[in-house]
C-alpha positions as CSV (number, residue, x, y, z in Angstrom):
1,M,0.0,0.0,0.0
2,S,1.5,3.4,-1.0
3,L,1.8,6.3,1.4
4,S,-1.0,8.1,-0.1
5,E,-3.3,5.2,0.0
6,E,-2.5,4.6,3.5
7,F,-3.1,8.3,4.5
8,L,-6.4,8.5,2.5
9,K,-7.9,5.2,4.1
10,N,-8.0,7.2,7.3
11,I,-10.1,10.0,5.6
12,D,-14.0,9.8,5.5
13,L,-13.9,10.5,1.6
14,E,-17.5,9.7,1.2
15,N,-18.5,12.8,3.2
16,C,-15.4,14.9,2.1
17,D,-17.5,16.8,-0.5
18,W,-14.7,19.3,-1.2
19,A,-11.9,16.6,-1.9
20,N,-12.5,16.9,-5.8
21,D,-12.7,20.6,-5.8
22,S,-10.3,22.1,-8.1
23,I,-7.3,23.9,-6.6
24,K,-7.8,27.5,-7.9
25,S,-5.0,29.5,-9.7
26,F,-3.9,32.8,-7.9
27,R,-2.9,34.3,-11.1
28,N,-6.3,33.4,-12.8
29,E,-8.5,34.4,-9.8
30,E,-6.7,37.5,-8.5
31,G,-4.3,38.5,-11.2
32,E,-6.5,40.7,-13.4
33,K,-7.6,42.5,-10.2
34,L,-4.1,43.1,-9.0
35,E,-3.1,44.3,-12.5
36,K,-6.2,46.8,-12.7
37,Y,-5.4,48.5,-9.4
38,H,-1.6,47.8,-9.6
39,D,-0.4,51.2,-8.3
40,F,-3.0,51.2,-5.4
41,V,-2.0,47.8,-4.0
42,T,0.3,47.4,-1.2
43,E,1.7,44.4,0.5
44,R,2.3,43.5,4.1
45,E,3.4,40.3,5.6
46,E,2.4,38.9,8.8
47,K,3.6,36.1,10.7
48,N,2.1,33.8,13.3
49,Q,-1.3,33.9,11.5
50,R,-4.1,31.5,11.7
51,V,-6.0,30.7,8.5
52,A,-9.3,28.7,8.3
53,I,-8.5,25.5,6.5
54,D,-11.7,25.8,4.1
55,S,-10.6,29.2,3.0
56,I,-7.4,28.1,1.4
57,V,-8.6,27.7,-2.1
58,G,-5.5,27.6,-4.5
59,T,-2.0,28.2,-5.1
60,E,0.4,30.4,-6.9
61,H,2.3,27.4,-8.2
62,Q,1.8,26.9,-12.0
63,D,1.7,23.0,-11.9
64,Y,-1.2,22.4,-9.7
65,P,-4.1,24.7,-10.6
66,M,-7.2,22.8,-11.7
67,R,-6.1,19.7,-10.0
68,P,-8.4,18.4,-7.3
69,W,-7.1,18.4,-3.7
70,I,-7.2,14.5,-3.6
71,W,-4.9,14.5,-6.7
72,M,-2.5,16.4,-4.8
73,I,-2.4,13.7,-2.2
74,A,-1.9,10.8,-4.8
75,F,0.3,12.6,-7.4
76,G,1.9,15.6,-5.8
77,K,5.6,15.6,-7.0
78,R,7.1,15.6,-3.4
79,M,4.0,14.1,-1.7
80,N,5.7,11.1,-0.6
81,F,8.3,13.0,1.4
82,A,5.6,15.2,3.0
83,L,3.7,12.0,3.8
84,Q,6.8,10.5,5.5
85,D,7.2,13.5,7.5
86,Y,3.5,13.5,8.4
87,K,4.0,9.7,9.7
88,K,6.7,10.8,11.8
89,N,5.0,13.9,13.3
90,P,1.2,14.1,12.5
91,Q,0.9,16.7,15.5
92,Y,2.8,19.0,13.2
93,Y,-0.5,20.2,11.6
94,F,-2.3,20.9,14.9
95,L,0.4,22.9,16.8
96,K,-0.3,26.7,17.4
97,E,3.3,27.2,17.3
98,R,5.9,25.4,15.5
99,Q,9.7,25.2,15.6
100,R,10.6,25.6,12.1
101,R,13.2,27.0,9.7
102,V,12.2,30.0,7.6
103,S,12.4,27.7,4.6
104,E,9.8,25.4,6.2
105,N,7.3,28.0,6.9
106,L,3.8,27.7,5.4
107,H,3.2,30.7,3.2
108,Y,-0.1,32.1,1.9
109,S,-1.4,35.0,-0.2
110,T,-4.6,36.9,-0.1
111,V,-6.3,39.8,-1.7
112,N,-9.7,39.8,-0.1
113,G,-8.7,38.4,3.4
114,K,-11.3,35.6,2.7
115,D,-9.6,33.4,0.0
116,F,-6.1,32.3,0.6
117,Y,-3.6,30.9,-1.9
118,I,-0.5,28.9,-1.2
119,S,2.7,30.9,-2.1
120,D,6.5,30.2,-2.0
121,D,6.2,26.9,0.0
122,G,3.7,24.4,1.4
123,N,1.6,23.0,-1.4
124,H,2.0,19.4,-0.4
125,R,1.6,20.2,3.4
126,T,-1.4,22.2,2.8
127,A,-3.1,19.5,1.1
128,I,-2.3,17.1,3.9
129,A,-3.5,19.8,6.4
130,K,-6.9,20.3,4.6
131,F,-7.7,16.5,4.9
132,V,-6.3,15.8,8.4
133,L,-7.9,18.9,10.0
134,W,-11.1,18.6,8.2
135,Q,-11.2,14.7,9.4
136,A,-10.4,15.9,13.0
137,K,-13.1,18.6,12.8
138,E,-10.4,21.4,13.4
139,K,-11.1,24.8,11.8
140,Y,-7.8,26.6,11.7
141,L,-4.3,26.1,10.6
142,Y,-1.9,28.0,12.9
143,D,1.5,29.8,12.8
144,V,1.5,30.6,9.1
145,D,2.9,33.4,7.1
146,V,0.5,35.5,5.2
147,K,1.2,38.2,2.5
148,Y,-1.8,40.6,2.5
149,H,-2.5,42.4,-0.8
150,D,-4.3,45.7,0.4
151,I,-6.3,47.3,-2.4
152,N,-7.1,51.0,-1.6
153,Y,-10.3,51.1,-3.6
154,D,-11.2,54.7,-2.4
155,F,-7.9,56.2,-3.5
156,Y,-8.3,54.4,-6.8
157,D,-11.8,55.7,-7.3
158,A,-10.7,59.3,-6.4
159,Y,-7.9,58.9,-9.1
160,Q,-10.4,58.1,-11.5
161,E,-12.3,61.3,-10.6
162,L,-9.0,63.2,-11.0
163,K,-8.1,61.7,-14.2
164,S,-11.4,62.8,-15.6
165,F,-10.9,66.3,-14.3
166,C,-7.4,66.4,-15.9
167,K,-8.8,65.1,-19.2
168,N,-11.1,68.0,-19.5
169,T,-8.6,70.6,-18.1
170,P,-5.7,71.1,-20.5
171,K,-3.7,72.8,-17.7
172,F,-3.2,69.5,-15.8
173,D,-2.1,66.0,-16.3
174,T,-2.0,63.1,-14.0
175,Y,-0.5,59.7,-13.5
176,S,-0.4,57.1,-10.5
177,D,2.8,55.6,-9.0
178,L,3.8,52.8,-6.7
179,K,7.2,53.1,-5.1
180,D,8.7,51.4,-1.9
181,N,5.2,49.9,-1.1
182,V,3.7,53.4,-1.1
183,S,0.9,54.6,-3.5
184,S,0.5,58.1,-4.8
185,V,-0.6,60.1,-7.7
186,V,1.3,63.0,-9.4
187,V,-0.6,66.1,-10.8
188,I,1.4,68.0,-13.5
189,N,0.9,71.7,-14.3
190,E,1.3,71.8,-18.0
191,F,2.0,75.4,-18.0
192,N,5.0,75.4,-15.7
193,N,5.7,71.6,-15.2
194,D,5.2,71.9,-11.4
195,R,4.4,68.6,-9.9
196,L,2.2,67.9,-6.8
197,R,2.2,64.4,-5.3
198,L,-1.1,63.2,-3.6
199,Y,-1.0,60.3,-1.2
200,N,-4.6,59.5,-0.5
201,E,-8.3,60.3,-1.6
202,N,-8.7,63.1,0.7
203,E,-5.8,65.0,-0.7
204,I,-7.3,64.4,-4.3
205,K,-10.5,65.7,-3.0
206,D,-9.0,68.8,-1.5
207,F,-7.1,69.5,-4.7
208,L,-10.3,69.1,-7.0
209,S,-12.3,71.1,-4.5
210,Q,-9.7,73.9,-4.8
211,E,-9.5,73.8,-8.5
212,N,-13.2,73.7,-9.0
213,S,-13.8,76.8,-7.0
214,I,-14.6,79.9,-8.9
215,S,-11.5,81.8,-8.5
216,S,-9.5,78.9,-9.9
217,K,-11.9,78.6,-12.9
218,I,-11.5,82.2,-13.7
219,K,-7.7,82.0,-13.3
220,R,-7.6,79.2,-15.9
221,F,-9.9,81.0,-18.1
222,L,-7.6,84.0,-18.1
223,G,-4.6,81.7,-18.6
224,F,-3.1,81.9,-15.2
């Protein structure tokens, strides 16, 4: 009997209705969104997080998307090694704190804070965790590293309003920027090439309010 068969015989597969769910692709599910909001996406990494096991829906790895979770147990490239480690230390998946090297951390990425994707390391261990924790009726996988992709929708929406204003006001042009994990937008005065950098939606609103005032409109009309 193979290690995968030995492992699965202890799982109530008849009632495991998610075992044949496809592993989702981070690129396919979240890539378009991250591309659209690119300059308004900041990242933060948090350690010692807990993640609900049923919220882990996919991976950043290119080889495994569209494969069922149960396929990973049977055919994952390094699953035999992972299952050998599981046999030696099954409690690894239930610990709230693990003694581990950095390279052994379980890493996940999320955009919305609800759906998590395996990143960097942990595809095989995550597949094991999903089955053993489900079988044990445990909800969370503890002490993992999570990269949060935070999208500033309000800043993005305000920038769209600013772009519309600049499009209809020849005096100004604008572009967005992301540098050192900080989002900003730059307003260019086309008359003198002065540049104003804005860092949030409130600063954009203040700028638009000022430029939409009667006095500013008169100045632009007179060419100031």
